[in-house]
C-alpha positions, 0 to 999 in steps of 0.5 A: 194567290191574293196580292195587295197592290199600291199604285201612286196615282199621277196626273197626265204629266206623271207627277205623283205630287198633283198640283190642284191650284185654286178651283182647278179640276184635275184628272189622274191617269187611268188605272187598269183594275181588272181582276181586283175586287177590294179597293181602298184609297190613301191621300193627303192634301197639302199647301205651304201658303194657305188652306186646302179644299178639294173634292175627290170622286171616281170616274170609270170607263170600259176603255182608256181615255183618248187623252190622259188628263182630259175630259172624255165622253166615255168616262163618267162617274158611277151611278152610285158611290162616286164621291170619295170626299167632298170639300176635304180641308184637312192636311192630314192623311185620309184612308178609306174604302172605295167601291168602283163598278165592274168597269176595267178602268178607273181614274179620279177627278180632283176638284179644287174648291173655292178656298183651295190655295194656288199651291195646293197639292194632292198625293194619292195612293190606290190600294187594291186586292187582286187575285193573280 
């Protein structure tokens, strides 16, 4: 049976409104994507005080990270299709397709760019189609 799952991605502290101040790099918590075969992403970037400017990219691994929210040598960007958006500055919702590899775990790297304001927030939902 095919089902759609909607997973709100969080930071290491389990916040669904992920703070990305200035040029900070923030990693979402890892998500198990085993048995999923169709992937989409919805996100919205906001700032009440200024502008947003962020890039989002995939990271994947064969195992969970040692510490959620921290860099890990076993977590890398796939060789192809790792960039989701680069220097995204719109404060409107975005929806698109992502193409992860067959690795069982996925997380996102949210990369604040130079003009990103200190109060910038990212809200991200992973959409997956899965056969259960």
